[in-house]
N, C-alpha and C positions, 0 to 999 in steps of 0.2 A: 677266632671270626673278627671282619674288617664289617658294617653295615656300611654301604653309602646312600646317603639320597637328596639328591637330586633336583632340585627348580619343578616338585610331585605336587602334581592337580588332578583331586579324583573326579570319576567322569563324572558320576553322582554328584544333586551339589547339598547330596545330606548328608554327604563323606564328606566333605572339603571346609579346610580350616579358611583362614579370612587372604593369605596368602600362603603362595606358594614356598614347599616345607624344604632345604637342600637342608640335611645335618651327614654326617659323621663318626663312626664311633672305631675307634683302630683298637688296633689287639690289643689285651691285657689288660682291656681300660674299664671301668665298671659307671655307671650312670645311676643318675636317678633321676628321672621323671618328675618334676610337681608342679602342684597346682591347688585353684578351692574344684568345689564338685562343677563337672559339666564345661570341663573350659573344654578339651579337648584330648585327654590323658589317657583314656584309654582305647580311642580314633588315632592315636600318634602310634601306640603298637601296632594293633590292628596294618599300620601304612609301610609303617620299614619291617611288616612281618610279611610282607606283597597280598595281603589278603586283601586292598581294596586297588579295585578297577580304575587305572590311573589316563585321567586321557589326555596330560601331558608330563611330565617325563621321569624319569626311572629310580628302583628301587634296586639295589644290590646287594651282593651275602658274596666274600671273600675267605676263603683256606685262609692257616699259615703264608702259604705258596703263593698266594695269590692269585690261584687258579678259581674262579666263578662255582660258588655251589651252593647248593637248593637245598632246605631243609636245616635240621641244627640246631635250634629256636625251639622254648618249651615254653608255652605260657603260663598261669597258673593263674586267673582269673575266678576273684570269688565269687563275684555276681552267679558265678556259672554252675559255682558246689553240687548242686542237687545234680546235675548230673553226671558232674563227674564223684560225682563220692559213691554208683552203684544202687540210691536209692528214687530214680525213681519213677518207681511206680508205685509209692509209696503212700504212708496220709497222713497229715500233721500227727495227730494225734494216737499212730500204732507201736512209737518209741514206750507210752505209755501202759499199752496193754502186751502182756509175757508171752498171751499166746502168737496176738502177730508177729508183733517183734520178730521172733521166733527165724520167724521167714525171713530177715536180712540175713548178711555174707558177711561174713566172718574177717573182720577189721583185713587181715592174714591169706585170704582166698587174691583179692586186688593185687596181690602180690605178685600172682600168679606170673612165673613165664617169667620173671629177671633170675639170676645167678643165686644159687645159700652166701656163697661170700657175701657176694654185692648190698644180699639185706640184712645181712650182720650187721660189716659196715658203715647202713648207711642210718639203720638203725638204732644203736650204737651214737651217735653222730650229733643227732634229737632224740635221742630218751626214749621214744615209743615203744620196749617191744614188751612193755603189760599192754596195751594200745591190741595186741596185736592178734589177742583168742577173744576179743570183741566182739558184740555183730556191729554193723557200722553204724544203726542207727539207735545207741545204747552209748557213743560217742560223744564224749558234750564236744562245745559248737569250738571250743580250742578243743580240744582232744581232736574235734575231724583236723583242725584246723594243720596240723602237726603231722600230723598223719600224711594228709595230699599232699604236701608240702615236701616230703617226703618222699613219697611215692614219685612226684615229679623228677627232685634231684635225681632218683636211683634210673631214669632211664640215658643219666648221663650228658644230657645237650652240650653243646659250643655252650650258647647261649641262653639262661632264665631271662623273664622276666615272670617277676609274680607282682600281685597289685596287692597293696597295703597289706604285703604277708605279719604285718606284727600285730592287726590291730585281733584284738579276745584273746592271744597267752598272757599269761601270765607272765609276772616281771624274770623265773626264771628264764621262761621257757625264753622270750625274748629274747631270752641274752646269751642261750643255746642257738637261736636259729641266727644270729650275730658269730659268733665263733662259728659255724657249720659254716656259714656262707663262706667265710673269710677260710679257711681251712678248706674248701674244698677249693678254691682262685689260688690258693697257692699251693697244693697240691697235685691241680689234676687240670690247673690253667680254665676254670671256672670265669662264666662271664659272668657278670649279675649287671641287667638292669630294672631301678624302683621304681614303684607305683606311685607317689606317694601325695599326701591330703596336708600331714604335717610334718612340723620343721627340724622336730624332738624323733620324727622313725628314722634320722638322715642315719646311717651307721661312718663310722672314722670312718672306714674304707672306701668310700663312695671317690670316686676322683674330681666326675664330673657332675657337674645340674643341669635341668637342659627345664626353667620356665617353662610352663604351658598359664594361660590365661584366655579364656571367649573366644576359645577355638585363633588363636593364635602361638604361635611358636617364636617362643622370644629366645635373644643370643643364648649360649649358653658357658655357664664362668663354669670354674674350680668350687668343691669345696669352700674353700677358704673364702674367696670373692662374695662368695651367696649368701655367710654368712655376716661377713662381713659391709651390706647394703640392706638398709634396716630400710629407706624406701621401696627396694627391688621385695623383702618379701612383705615387709607390711599391705602392699600393692595385690599381690598376691590376691590377703585372706581379708577384707576391707569387711567390715565389723557395720555392718549393714542399720542394729541395733539403731534407731536413733532416736526413737517416738516414743512415750505409754504405750504398756504392758494393756492390752483391754483385752475385759474375753470376752464372748457372745455369752449373754444372762447377764453379767455383771457388769455394775455399772462402775468400775473401775483394778484398780490395778493392787488400792488398797486390801480388798477384802472384804470389804462391807456389806459387801452382798452375797453373804454364802450359798455355793453354791448344795451344799448339802443339810438337809433337812433331819435326815435317820438317827433315832432315837433309842442308840448303844453307848457302853461302854470300851471294846474290845471291839475292833476292826479283827486280830486274829489271835486267837489264841490252840496253842500246840503242847500235849503230854502224849509224851517217850514216844517220841515220833517214831517209827521204824518202815524202811524200805524195802522189799528184796529186789531182786531181780537174776539168775540163772542163778543160783550158789552166792550172791556177791552179797550184802546186805550195802547197799549204795549208804544207805542214814540208818542211823541208831539210837535212838534214846535223843531223840531231839527235845528241846522243849523249849520254846518262846512265846513272850506275849507282845503286843501293838499294842495298840491304845489308842479309839479315837483322835486324829489330830498329830500323831510321834508320826517326824520321817526319820526311816531308817536309810541306814547302808551294808548290807547285804557283801562281803567280803571270804575269797579265801581261793586256793589256788585251781588249777583245771581239773578237772571233774573230782572236786569237792564237796559235789551233790548241791549245788549251787539248785542251777533251774531243777531237778528232781525236788526237793523243797517247793518251789514256785509252781511246781505245777498241779503241789496240792492245793495252795492259797487261788488256786488260778478254775480247777477244777476240769484239768487238763487229763489225772491221773487216777484208773479208778482206786491206786488204794487208798483214796480219800477217803475210805467206805468204814478202813478195817482197821483206821487207828483215833484219838479224838481229837477232834479237832474242832473249833466252836470258828464262824465264821458271820461279824455283827452281831453275835451273842445268840447267835441258833445254830446249833449244834451240827456237824454233816451229818446228814444222813437221813432228820425228821423231816424233811417232810416236800425240803428243797427244788428246782430241779438244776439241771447244774445254768439253763437260761438264767433264772432269778439270780444267781453267785455272777458269771460277767455280764450283768449287766451293771452292776455294782461296781467293776474293776474295770481300769485302763492298761489294757497290756502290751507289752514288745518285749520280744526276746527274739535271740538270731534264731530258733525253728521256726518261730513265723516268715519272718526272711528267708529262709532256707525254701520251706513250703508254700512262698508264696506267690506261686510264676504263674496267675497270669495274664493273660498279655487281651485286660484293659484298662478304658480310660485311670490317672490318678482318681482322677474326683470322685473316681467309684473306688476304687479299694479304701480312702480315705469314711467314704458314706461305709463301706461293710463295719467300719467301727463301731457300727451303729447295733450290728445284728450277733456282730464282734466270729463274721466268718470269715474265709477264704473265699473269696469273690465275692462281691454283693448278691448277699442271698434272697432280697426280698426288693420292695419296691418307696420309694424316697418317696416323696414328698419335696416341693417349690419349696417348704418354709429348712425342709431339712439339707438338702442344695445348697440353699442356700449359707446355714451354720459350712456347711462344709467348706464355699468358701474363706468364708468368716475367717475361718481358722487356716485357711492357705494361705489367706494373706499375714495371717498374723507370721507362718511360720517360715517367710512369707515363697511362701513354694506356692504362689497363684499361676506361676508360666509353667508348669507344672501341670495344673488340671487337667487337660485335654492332649497330652502324651500316652502312649501304652506305658504299662508301668515294664512292662520287659526289656523296653528298648532306650533305656535312663542309666545312670553309671548308679555303682554299687554305695555310694553315697546320694545320689538322691532319693531312690531308690525307699533304705535306712529314713531323710528326713518323713517320705513322705507316709514311711508307721509310726514314727514317729506322730506325727499330725493324726493319723486314726488310732492314734491310744488314747486321743483328746475328747477324739469330736465329742461323746454323749457327755461329756462335764461329771468323770466315773468321784467317785467317792472314797477311790484305793488308787492310789499310782502307781501299778507295779515294771520296773522300768530293771528292764534286761539289755545293760550295757547296748543303746543307745543311744551314744553320740559316736557304736562301731564307723567309721568309713566317712564323717564329718570333717571338711574344714576345718581350720581356724575359727572361723566367725563365723561360722553357723553353729558352731561349737558353743562358742558365745552367749550366740543369740540366744540358744535349746535354751542352756542350764541359766539363765534368765527368766525364759519363759517359762520356767521348772518352778524356781526359787519362787517367783510371783502366783504361782500356783497355789504352791503348796504355806502357801502364809495365809491364805484363809485358813478358821482353826478347827473344821469341817476334814478340811481332806488330808490326808493321809498317807504316806509314798514309803515305798520298802525299791531303794535301791543298788543295783548292780556296776559292778566295773572292776578293773586291769589298776586303776590310776588314780593315785590319791587325791592325786589337784582336779577331778573330772565330781568328788563327788560336791553334792553344789551342796550354799552356805546353809539351807535349812534341814540339812543333816543336824539328829544331835545326837543320833544313839546307832553306834555299831555294831553289830553281828558276824561275830568268822566261825566261818568251816573249813575242817581240814578232813582230804578223802582218807575214809574208811577204812583201817587195815584187816573187817573182822570179815570172815569168805569159813567157808563149812564142805 
């Protein structure tokens, strides 16, 4: 397919770029649209698909014979993962309740309508055969991404637009996706447009780069030209962390005013923990101890049970009561409520992001962290809202305060949910892939804040990532998980 955009200006101001947009993708080209969070990358992809009404200019699509066509472009934007994965009517904690989870469709049922030969071909290319007999809601965030990417490719579009497809995938899966897109380009003529916030995610087979910054489409360059122009790269991802980090309620970033006054030795103790769903042991004989003030990295491939383990810690999984688990030196099931547990923990996970689809201002999303709720379930005082704004300013997210959460970019949503995890100054931070979708500058800022926050000797951290270079310097302990081979 060839796509041409000629001096396009959106009819409505909220969809406009700072200048008229002109751009051409030739037959056989693969592109990467790259820039910081909120730059207008997703808006650009909506423009080239012809889904934005124009005041001036035009967008046209041509087949290999030069005939103008409609259709042929498939987009997978993970901001909309909730509606595309068949779980629109489900709720956040449903996956941990076996009876309710059974109402979720099988992953294989979402492939109905595709020829069997095509399903086998694409499932083998990305190695998702083992996911097809699982309930959609039981898939890990990385497994769900792999499944949805494969399903989108099964429709065999001329052009596929993928928004940050590598995030949430373990190293082996990232290599598999890279290889699959390259193979499909060679074998079937698939053209790919990647929407990226990280330079490291740019594949070798990318032909052209389109930098986007501050709602301005910059001149296109080749992959080689992009990486040789350090001024361009650094200009896209400016590091705004220029001043001291001062947390609400703490005198300085040195940790001299501790936020934690709890008297306990262990944040977490697990003994021979087991979690089973549908005849499969997700976790078996797991033992783990986290002392007060320790900072841990929890690592493992997609589907190894990391998020399930954290659901036991954070009070979301009812199987916690069937196991020997102690939190803050208090055994689970000894009379404490789920809210007694949650009020001491700041939690961010891909599942929270998937189910947090509230059309409310971002300031209320952050404020919901006081109540550990999806949506704002209680009334906040003026002082609490001031605390919210202090945290948002610390993360340079104050400009999002009054914007609707569902109308900002995926990376901006992740940043807001990260602020939400900090807002009550918790004793235990549980951050499951917190930097998903953040651009390079925001990753540096967020990592610095996490590191400084955990410099307080009363703060403990459990940190999950698939990128070793994202692990904060404060982490000194490591736990590795492997996918359980056990079935009955």
